[in-house]
TIDRENLUM-452751 format. One line per field, with one value per atom (N, C-alpha, C): residue in three letters; x, y, z. Coordinates in Angstrom, 3 decimals, padded with zeros to 6 digits. Example, Ala and Ser with C-alpha at 12.3 -4.5 7.8 and 13.67 -1.06 7.14 Angstrom:
// TIDRENLUM-452751
aa	[ala / ala / ala / ser / ser / ser]
px	[013.190 / 012.300 / 013.200 / 012.850 / 013.670 / 012.900]
py	[-005.690 / -004.500 / -003.300 / -002.250 / -001.060 / 000.030]
pz	[007.800 / 007.800 / 007.800 / 007.080 / 007.140 / 007.870]
END
This chain:
// TIDRENLUM-452751
aa	[unk / unk / unk / unk / unk / unk / unk / unk / unk / unk / unk / unk / unk / unk / unk / unk / unk / unk / unk / unk / unk / unk / unk / unk / unk / unk / unk / unk / unk / unk / unk / unk / unk / unk / unk / unk / unk / unk / unk / unk / unk / unk / unk / unk / unk / unk / unk / unk / unk / unk / unk / unk / unk / unk / unk / unk / unk / unk / unk / unk / unk / unk / unk / unk / unk / unk / unk / unk / unk / unk / unk / unk / unk / unk / unk / unk / unk / unk / unk / unk / unk / unk / unk / unk / unk / unk / unk / unk / unk / unk / unk / unk / unk / unk / unk / unk / unk / unk / unk / unk / unk / unk / unk / unk / unk / unk / unk / unk / unk / unk / unk / unk / unk / unk / unk / unk / unk / unk / unk / unk / unk / unk / unk / unk / unk / unk / unk / unk / unk / unk / unk / unk / unk / unk / unk / unk / unk / unk / unk / unk / unk / unk / unk / unk / unk / unk / unk / unk / unk / unk / unk / unk / unk / unk / unk / unk / unk / unk / unk / unk / unk / unk / unk / unk / unk / unk / unk / unk / unk / unk / unk / unk / unk / unk / unk / unk / unk / unk / unk / unk / unk / unk / unk / unk / unk / unk / unk / unk / unk / unk / unk / unk / unk / unk / unk / unk / unk / unk / unk / unk / unk / unk / unk / unk / unk / unk / unk / unk / unk / unk / unk / unk / unk]
px	[000.819 / 000.000 / 000.862 / 002.054 / 002.934 / 003.342 / 003.734 / 004.251 / 003.199 / 001.969 / 000.968 / 000.703 / 000.692 / 000.462 / 001.642 / 002.844 / 004.025 / 003.996 / 003.582 / 003.500 / 002.475 / 001.333 / 000.298 / 000.809 / 001.473 / 002.006 / 003.061 / 003.950 / 004.978 / 004.358 / 003.331 / 002.644 / 002.004 / 001.376 / 000.762 / 001.816 / 002.920 / 004.002 / 004.545 / 004.699 / 005.182 / 004.233 / 002.942 / 001.953 / 001.943 / 002.101 / 002.149 / 003.363 / 004.507 / 005.719 / 005.506 / 004.910 / 004.633 / 003.671 / 002.699 / 001.765 / 002.465 / 003.357 / 004.112 / 004.995 / 005.657 / 006.512 / 005.688 / 004.500 / 003.633 / 003.198 / 002.916 / 002.531 / 003.694 / 004.901 / 006.067 / 006.289 / 006.100 / 006.248 / 005.196 / 003.967 / 002.901 / 003.243 / 003.755 / 004.135 / 005.246 / 006.244 / 007.363 / 006.911 / 005.995 / 005.494 / 004.729 / 003.928 / 003.202 / 004.169 / 005.214 / 006.190 / 006.927 / 007.284 / 007.952 / 007.042 / 005.766 / 004.815 / 004.701 / 004.689 / 004.626 / 005.886 / 007.048 / 008.297 / 008.353 / 007.872 / 007.850 / 006.933 / 005.795 / 004.854 / 005.488 / 006.136 / 006.803 / 007.907 / 008.683 / 009.765 / 009.207 / 008.123 / 007.492 / 007.025 / 006.442 / 006.007 / 007.200 / 008.280 / 009.476 / 010.063 / 010.099 / 010.625 / 009.749 / 008.442 / 007.514 / 007.775 / 007.903 / 008.172 / 009.509 / 010.524 / 011.837 / 011.766 / 011.011 / 010.868 / 010.159 / 009.141 / 008.447 / 009.378 / 010.160 / 011.116 / 012.148 / 012.622 / 013.599 / 013.000 / 011.763 / 011.103 / 010.925 / 010.524 / 010.369 / 011.707 / 012.772 / 014.088 / 014.618 / 014.276 / 014.813 / 014.086 / 012.845 / 012.074 / 012.742 / 013.136 / 013.811 / 015.146 / 015.857 / 017.138 / 016.925 / 015.886 / 015.593 / 015.202 / 014.432 / 014.033 / 015.255 / 016.140 / 017.346 / 018.242 / 018.338 / 019.152 / 018.581 / 017.282 / 016.637 / 016.850 / 016.761 / 016.960 / 018.409 / 019.355 / 020.769 / 021.048 / 020.458 / 020.653 / 020.051 / 018.910 / 018.259 / 019.129 / 019.716 / 020.566 / 021.827 / 022.406 / 023.612 / 023.311 / 022.144 / 021.790 / 021.624 / 021.144 / 020.937 / 022.259 / 023.274 / 024.574 / 025.317]
py	[-001.201 / 000.000 / 001.264 / 001.134 / 002.296 / 002.772 / 001.852 / 002.230 / 002.905 / 002.429 / 003.147 / 004.560 / 004.717 / 006.055 / 006.980 / 006.424 / 007.215 / 007.624 / 006.727 / 007.032 / 008.134 / 008.063 / 009.098 / 010.435 / 010.426 / 011.663 / 012.279 / 011.447 / 011.966 / 012.495 / 011.829 / 012.316 / 013.672 / 013.815 / 015.095 / 016.193 / 015.899 / 016.880 / 017.250 / 016.266 / 016.546 / 017.445 / 017.192 / 018.032 / 019.437 / 019.535 / 020.858 / 021.644 / 020.983 / 021.656 / 022.126 / 021.279 / 021.680 / 022.870 / 022.886 / 024.018 / 025.313 / 025.246 / 026.441 / 026.924 / 026.001 / 026.390 / 026.978 / 026.422 / 026.958 / 028.381 / 028.632 / 029.983 / 030.952 / 030.519 / 031.388 / 031.690 / 030.671 / 030.881 / 031.872 / 031.737 / 032.656 / 034.098 / 034.294 / 035.641 / 036.195 / 035.383 / 035.840 / 036.124 / 035.314 / 035.548 / 036.860 / 037.134 / 038.416 / 039.588 / 039.444 / 040.528 / 040.722 / 039.626 / 039.718 / 040.369 / 040.007 / 040.609 / 042.114 / 042.520 / 043.939 / 044.668 / 044.053 / 044.659 / 044.744 / 043.713 / 043.735 / 044.842 / 045.003 / 046.063 / 047.444 / 047.656 / 048.936 / 049.189 / 048.171 / 048.324 / 048.637 / 048.007 / 048.263 / 049.713 / 050.217 / 051.614 / 052.562 / 052.248 / 053.094 / 053.092 / 051.936 / 051.858 / 052.659 / 052.584 / 053.362 / 054.858 / 055.298 / 056.722 / 057.139 / 056.285 / 056.614 / 056.684 / 055.789 / 055.815 / 057.088 / 057.497 / 058.741 / 059.941 / 059.960 / 061.052 / 061.088 / 059.925 / 059.845 / 060.333 / 059.951 / 060.400 / 061.914 / 062.460 / 063.919 / 064.628 / 064.058 / 064.674 / 064.539 / 063.462 / 063.221 / 064.013 / 064.409 / 065.106 / 066.411 / 067.296 / 068.523 / 068.230 / 067.219 / 066.884 / 066.369 / 065.583 / 065.073 / 066.212 / 067.151 / 068.296 / 069.143 / 069.374 / 070.151 / 069.416 / 068.117 / 067.332 / 067.374 / 067.284 / 067.349 / 068.720 / 069.753 / 071.108 / 071.299 / 070.781 / 070.893 / 070.123 / 068.942 / 068.164 / 068.888 / 069.503 / 070.246 / 071.444 / 072.112 / 073.257 / 072.833 / 071.706 / 071.209 / 070.828 / 070.277 / 069.897 / 071.120 / 072.202 / 073.416 / 074.065 / 073.851 / 074.490 / 073.716]
pz	[000.000 / 000.000 / 000.000 / 000.534 / 000.610 / -000.788 / -001.655 / -002.973 / -003.849 / -003.899 / -004.701 / -004.183 / -002.866 / -002.295 / -002.610 / -002.537 / -002.872 / -004.345 / -005.206 / -006.637 / -006.891 / -006.213 / -006.378 / -005.847 / -004.727 / -004.145 / -005.060 / -005.579 / -006.487 / -007.782 / -008.267 / -009.471 / -009.198 / -008.033 / -007.673 / -007.567 / -006.920 / -006.786 / -008.166 / -009.031 / -010.389 / -011.149 / -011.038 / -011.720 / -011.122 / -009.808 / -009.164 / -009.647 / -009.752 / -010.250 / -011.683 / -012.504 / -013.885 / -013.933 / -013.032 / -012.976 / -012.604 / -011.629 / -011.224 / -012.371 / -013.037 / -014.160 / -015.302 / -015.554 / -016.602 / -016.255 / -014.994 / -014.569 / -014.760 / -014.440 / -014.628 / -016.110 / -016.951 / -018.394 / -018.883 / -018.399 / -018.790 / -018.426 / -017.221 / -016.787 / -017.677 / -017.974 / -018.806 / -020.239 / -020.767 / -022.123 / -022.175 / -021.165 / -021.126 / -021.051 / -020.235 / -020.125 / -021.453 / -022.103 / -023.400 / -024.436 / -024.443 / -025.382 / -025.144 / -023.891 / -023.562 / -024.057 / -023.863 / -024.316 / -025.841 / -026.521 / -027.983 / -028.472 / -027.810 / -028.187 / -027.997 / -026.860 / -026.612 / -027.631 / -027.931 / -028.908 / -030.287 / -030.640 / -031.934 / -032.019 / -030.950 / -030.941 / -031.038 / -030.325 / -030.394 / -031.801 / -032.433 / -033.800 / -034.743 / -034.537 / -035.371 / -035.214 / -033.971 / -033.732 / -034.339 / -034.204 / -034.760 / -036.285 / -036.898 / -038.359 / -038.804 / -038.063 / -038.396 / -038.245 / -037.164 / -036.962 / -038.086 / -038.473 / -039.554 / -040.867 / -041.109 / -042.341 / -042.341 / -041.188 / -041.092 / -041.281 / -040.754 / -040.883 / -042.307 / -042.986 / -044.321 / -045.400 / -045.158 / -046.186 / -046.630 / -045.713 / -046.169 / -046.865 / -046.383 / -047.011 / -048.430 / -048.623 / -049.958 / -050.887 / -050.380 / -051.199 / -051.562 / -050.601 / -050.863 / -051.855 / -051.721 / -052.638 / -054.051 / -054.162 / -055.476 / -056.108 / -055.291 / -055.807 / -056.253 / -055.489 / -055.855 / -057.144 / -057.273 / -058.488 / -059.689 / -059.519 / -060.592 / -060.995 / -059.994 / -060.263 / -061.032 / -060.645 / -061.317 / -062.765 / -063.005 / -064.378 / -065.263 / -064.699 / -065.493 / -065.852 / -065.067 / -065.336 / -066.313]
END
């Protein structure tokens, strides 16, 4: 009778450990998803800033190229 009870107890402990590990994985996945979302927003903002900064430079470059062609 001892061995079957020990097997059931060990199985329960094993399932409990797996449950705790699954909860930790869930927490880490949520944190990673939040970080990915924040990084995506930062990249979007940086791309917009870069586009805004590049627009005047592109216009100036086009004007300079047009001026050089006329000469």
